[in-house]
C-alpha positions in Angstrom: -147.8 27.0 39.3 -151.3 28.4 38.5 -151.1 30.7 41.5 -147.7 31.8 40.5 -149.0 32.7 36.8 -152.1 34.5 38.3 -150.1 36.5 41.0 -147.5 37.5 38.0 -150.4 38.6 35.8 -151.8 40.8 38.5 -148.4 42.2 39.4 -147.8 43.2 35.7 -151.2 44.7 35.4 -150.9 46.9 38.4 -147.5 47.9 37.2 -148.9 49.0 33.8 -151.8 50.8 35.3 -149.6 52.7 37.6 -147.5 54.2 34.8 -144.6 56.6 35.4 -143.6 60.1 34.5 -141.2 60.6 31.7 -139.1 63.8 31.1 -136.9 65.0 28.2 -135.0 67.9 27.9 -133.4 69.7 24.7 -130.6 72.0 25.2 -130.3 75.1 22.7 -126.8 75.8 23.3 -123.5 74.1 24.5 -122.9 76.1 27.6 -122.5 74.1 30.6 -124.2 75.6 33.7 -124.0 74.3 37.1 -127.2 72.6 38.3 -129.3 74.3 40.9 -129.9 72.8 44.1 -133.1 71.1 44.8 -134.3 74.0 46.9 -134.0 76.4 44.2 -137.4 77.7 43.3 -138.1 77.5 39.6 -140.9 80.1 38.9 -143.2 79.6 35.7 -143.9 82.9 33.7 -145.7 84.0 30.7 -143.0 85.4 28.5 -144.9 88.6 27.8 -144.8 89.4 31.4 -140.9 89.4 32.2 -139.4 92.7 32.8 -135.6 91.5 32.8 -133.3 90.1 30.2 -133.2 86.4 29.9 -132.0 83.8 27.5 -133.8 80.7 26.5 -131.3 77.7 27.0 -133.7 74.8 26.3 -136.8 73.1 26.4 -138.1 70.6 29.0 -140.9 68.0 28.1 -142.8 65.8 30.6 -145.5 63.4 30.3 -147.3 62.7 33.5 -149.5 59.9 31.9 -153.1 59.3 32.7 -152.5 57.8 36.2 -150.5 61.0 37.6 -151.5 64.7 38.4 -150.5 67.5 36.1 -148.6 68.9 39.1 -146.3 65.8 38.8 -145.5 66.8 35.4 -144.9 70.4 36.4 -142.6 69.5 39.3 -140.7 67.3 36.6 -140.3 70.3 34.4 -138.9 72.1 37.2 -136.6 69.5 38.2 -135.1 69.3 34.7 -134.8 73.2 34.7 -132.6 72.8 37.8 -130.5 70.1 36.2 -130.1 72.4 33.1 -129.0 75.3 35.4 -132.1 77.3 34.5 -133.5 80.0 36.5 -137.2 79.8 35.4 -139.7 78.4 33.0 -141.8 80.3 30.3 -144.6 79.5 28.0 -145.9 76.4 29.8 -148.1 74.5 27.3 -149.9 71.4 26.7 -148.9 69.0 24.0 -145.7 68.3 22.3 -143.4 71.3 21.6 -144.3 73.2 18.1 -140.6 74.5 17.8 -139.1 71.0 17.3 -139.0 68.5 14.4 -140.7 65.3 14.3 -143.6 65.8 16.6 -144.7 62.3 16.3 -141.6 61.1 17.8 -142.4 63.0 21.0 -145.7 61.3 21.3 -144.2 58.0 20.5 -141.7 58.6 23.5 -143.8 60.3 26.1 -147.4 59.2 25.2 -150.4 60.9 24.1 -150.2 64.7 23.4 -153.0 65.2 25.9 -150.6 64.0 28.7 -147.5 66.0 27.5 -146.6 69.5 29.0 -143.7 71.6 27.8 -142.0 74.7 28.8 -138.8 76.7 27.6 -136.2 76.8 30.3 -134.5 80.3 30.7 -131.3 81.8 32.4 -131.3 85.2 33.8 -128.9 87.6 31.8 -126.7 90.1 33.7 -127.9 88.9 37.0 -126.6 86.7 39.7 -128.6 83.5 40.0 -129.4 82.7 43.7 -128.1 79.2 44.4 
């Protein structure tokens, strides 16, 4: 029984240290857009550098946690943008999003603000999105 207890404690410790990535999204409108395929490239832009019309359709928020790479969180943001039918991400920033109320709740859900990345999801206006 003691061996079982020790194995269980070690397993729980490993599981808690490995952590997992978490992602949340907030849609800004009720328009249903078809999800983009996994192969669709979601680029990340600075909003001031975009020369074509777009609409912000939501925000994606991801926390990689202390045991994952920032690239994991960015990949999760891109996956969520695809699911929302978005074409790109803009204004990637670290921390909980400032445009949403109740900032402390995001940290309670996703962890420390140091581990959180967020970006606005955009949809190209007047253009055919490649699918």
